[in-house]
N, C-alpha and C positions, 0 to 999 in steps of 0.2 A: 366231342373229343377234342382233346389237347393236340395241336401239332407243334411241338415245344422243340423237336430236334431235326435236324435237317438229314440229308440224303448219307451222311457218314457218322450219323451220331452225334454230332456236334449240338451244343446247347444254343438255340437259336434266341436272339434278342430281340427286343420290339421291333426295333429298326431291319433287323435283316428280314423279318416276317412280313413288314411292309413294304419293304425294297422290293421279296418276292412277287408281294401282290402286284404293283405296279409294274413291274418286269413283265408279267401275263397278261394283265387285263389292261393297261395304260394308267394315268393319273387318276390317284383315289381322289373320290368326293370328300368332302371334309365333313359330312354326316360320317362317313364309315370309318376315317380318319377317326374321331371322337367316340363312334363304338367300340373301334376296336383298342385303343389305349385306355379306355375306359372302364370297358366289362368284359373284355376277351379273359376267357377263364383260364389262359397260364399266364398273359402279359396285362392284362387289367388293371389299371388303377385301385379301381374298388374292390377289385378279385382278391387282390394281393395283401391289401394292408387295411388299417382302420387310419381313414386319413383326419379324423375329428378329434377335438381337442388341443390342450396345450402342447402335448408331444407329435402328436400329429401337423396336418399342413394350413388345416383352418380349424374356423372356430365357428360356429352357426349359433344363432341366439339361445337355443336349448341350454347351451351350454355355457352361456354369459352369465345367465338367471335364471333360478328357479320360477321365477313370476310369470315368465313368457307361457312355460308350458300350463303353469297353473292357471292364467286368463284364457287359454284355448278349451281347456277342459271346462270353464266355466260359458265359456260362448257356444261350446258345443251343447252343453244342458239344457241352456235358454232356444238356441237351434231345436233342438230334440223337442221342445214343448212346443214350439210354434208351427213344428208341423204334426201334430197332434198326438206325442207322446206314445209311440208305436210299442206295442208290446215288446218287438223281436224287432233288432234294426242292425244293420253292418256298420260298425265304428272303422273307420278305414283311415288306415295312414299311408300317403307315397313316398317313398324313401326315406324311411324312420332313422336313417343314422344311428347312432347310439342306442334309441329306443329312449332316450334321457325324457323328450318332450312329452311323450306318450305318457310314459309313467307319474310324469308331473301334472299331465292335464286330467289322469284317471285317478288320484289321489285326491286332487281339487275336486273333482266330482263325487265323491263320493256322499258330499254333503246332499246329493239328492239318490239315495239308495235304488228307487226304481229305475232309475238311468242305467245302474250298474246290474240289474238284472235283467235288463232286457237288451244288453249288447253283446253283442256278437264280435270279437278283436280280429281285423282282419289286416296284414301288413304285406304291401308291395316292394319287395328288395329282391332284387338281382343277385348281390352279392352274399356268395356263402360267409366269407369272413365276417361281415355288417350281421348276418343274420344268427351268430353264435352269440355277438355282444348282445343282440336284443332280446334273445332267449331266456340271458342269465338279467337284462334290464327287466324285463316283463314274464319272468317266469311264474309270477300268481294269477295271470291273465289269461292262460293258453292259447297264445294265438296264434291265426292259421297264417303260414306264409305265401305268397304269391308272385311269382316271375314277370306279370304285367296285370294289368286292368281288364284284362279282356277274361279274367278266368274267375273274377269276381263273383260271389253268389248272386242270385237275384236279394229283392227285395229291398226296404226302405234302407238308406245309407246317409250317414256324415260322415265325408270324406275331410281330411286335412291333408293338403301339400304344403311344406314349406320348403323354400329352398330344392324343391323338387325339378320345376319347370326350366331352370338356368341350366341344367346338367342335360337337356336335351340335345340331341344330334341336330344340327344346322347347316345351312346350305349359304355358301356366301355368294353373293352375284354383285360383278363388275362392270359398270357403265362404260360401253364402249360408244361410238359413232354410228352404231344401225342398232343399238339395242344391249340387252343384259348377256353377260358371259360367266358361267362359272367357275369360280377359283379353288382346283383342286391342289392335291399335292403330289410331288414328283420327287425324284431324287435328280441331283446333279453328276453327269456322269462322269467329271474328271473325282470331284470329292467323294462322291457317292453318298453324302450328306442330303437331307430332306431341303426342299425348296417349294415355293407356291409357285405355279402355273395357271393361266387363265385360258380357257378352252376358247378354239375360233369357232365353232358352233356358239350362236345363241341359243339360252336356255327355257324350257318352256315352263319352268318354274318360277320363272317373272311373272307369270299371271296370278301368283299366290301372293304377290309385292300389292300394300296398299296403293289407292292411284294415285294420291299424292306423291308418294316415294316415286313411283314410274316417270310422272312427269317432270318431276324437281330434279332428278337426280343429274348431275353433269358428269362428263368424261372423267373415267378414274375413282368415281366416289365408288363407295361398297355399300348394299345392302344385305341386309340378314333376313330368312324364314326360315322355321322350322316345320317340316309336314309332320314330322314326329310329334309335336306339340300339339299341332292342330287334330292331330288323327285322336290322340287321345284326350284332349277338351271335348271333339266333338261324341268320341265313346262315353263320356263321363255327363256330359249334356243331356244324351238320350238314355240313358239311366236313370236319372234322377227325373226326367220328363214319364218317363214309362214307370218307375219303381218307386218315385218319390222320395225326398232328401235333401240334402244341400250340401258345398262344398266351399271350404274355403282354400283360397290361394295365397301363399306369402311368400315372394321373393323379390330380386333387385333386379330393377328393367325400369322403362318408361311406359308414360300412360297412354303416350301417341305415336303410331309408328312412325317410324326415324330414319334417315340414312345413318351409315357410320359400321366402323370395325371393331365390335363389344367383344370378341373371342378373347379370351384371357387365361393364361397358366398360373396356377399357385402353389407354392410349394414352401416351406417352413414359414408360412405366414408371408411372404413376400410374392409380388408379380414377378415372373421370370420368362423367359423366351418361350415361347409356346413349342418352336421347333426343335429347340435345344434341349426340351424336356418332357419329350413323348414318353408316356406311360409312366413317368417319374412326378407328374404334377395334376392337379385337377383343374381339367379343361372347362370353361362355363363360357356363358354369352348372356348377355341381359335380354330380359324376358320382353317379348311386346305383349303388354296385357290387352292393348285396341285390338289385335288381329285374335287373341283366345277369346275374347267378348265375342266379338263378331260370329268364333265359329260355335259359342256355346248359343247365341241368339238364333243362328241360322238353324240349330238343331231341335229349337222349340224350347230352350229354358230360357230363363232371365238371368242376366251377368249386372251385378251390383259393384258399383266403384269404378276403378280402383281410387282408392285412398292411399294416404301414406300411412307407415307403420305407426310413427309417432300418433297421429289423428287417432288410429285405431286402439292402441293402447293406452290413450290418456282414454277415450270413452269407456273403456272396459275396467277403468279404474285403477292403473297402475300405481299412481303417486300414493293413492290412500293403501294398497297394499304396500308400498314400499316402506313406508310409515309404520305399518304394523308389524313388520318384520324386524326394521330398525329399534323399534320398542324394548322388542324381545332379546338383542344382541348385545355384544360388549359394544365398547366404542370403535374397535379395528375393525368387527364386523360389520358394522353398522355404515361404515364409512366404504365398505367392499359393497354394499348392499345398493346404496345411494348411485357410486360408481356405474354398477352394473344398469340401473335404470337409466342412468343417463345415455349409456352407451346405445341404450335399446331406441330411445327417444329424441337424441338431439339430432339435431338438421346436420351437423358436422361430421355425425357417426351414422347409424343404422336408421335415425328415424324418418328424413326424407328418400332416401335414396333407395329403401326396400318398400313396396306397395303392397298394397292388399285388396284382393276382390273373393266375392263372394258370388256364389250360382245357385240357383234352385229351379226345382221342377216347375214349380208355381209360384205364384204372387203372394208373398209370406208378409202378416203386418209388420213384422220386427225381426229384421237380423242385428243383434248388437254389435255397436259399432259401426254399421255402415247406413 
């Protein structure tokens, strides 16, 4: 149900809605702030617009170059062969965005017809606005949409998650003299504008922090944890163990758990103030790959990596693919193709910031690139 109107029929804004919740329930957890501002059916950032591409607020790797999706498609084919080439399997993407990456992946994987015959395409997407775009992008593949990972069908699966976990809700904890305290959102009583507040009581969520973070954090420092991400990683890992398959996770983040405030808002391709742009910007946080890997291993699956996106794409042959495309292009197109490749792998661009991890239900001889 959409609560877009107040008691007098006046249109509510995202701040009105959040202010009412804070007045009723007290300061709002950051995880709830992210869920509300990103996915609320009336106010949510993803629910009300297409944020991708030059006209949106940010660009992801698939929008930069077709090569990214093509190499992911070839990775999926080899991985399918490594798990025994099942006659039927679920090809799953989490947070498909515009559907461009999956379209490129499926086009490239047509080199192996049996792969296409065997796959059933499933997309985990909560945004109705993005589902409409994906429906057009992937019209020839009859995808099935899901609101979350928990409704996916049984059976062997190949799962792709590109820039999915960075949008998962997080909790921020601030180190106090006696422990860790949750940082929440409240509203200034005079200005009625959103502000951060630190709760007086210590938080039980500190138990999810890495031991090194727990012991090295100094008073005033911030640590982050995403129980949502850990739950999803656990569910996917258990699926891979019981049903078979592999998962590929690509995102920006850090290899080892660390202290720091990584919450960021992006609007019109620029970083903006989080509190001044609630509901009007994309909210993300760096992914803790060490925490994800620990959750996967705890569930009985195997986590490989992470490695840098640069190392991953280079091992899959992005340079050769670039040259092959450049040979078929005019000068201007060739320079554009080359620039896109550099952006994906250069350490000053996406090459080092973005990491790649793979998960499997059992040990495999080879996961391409890892």
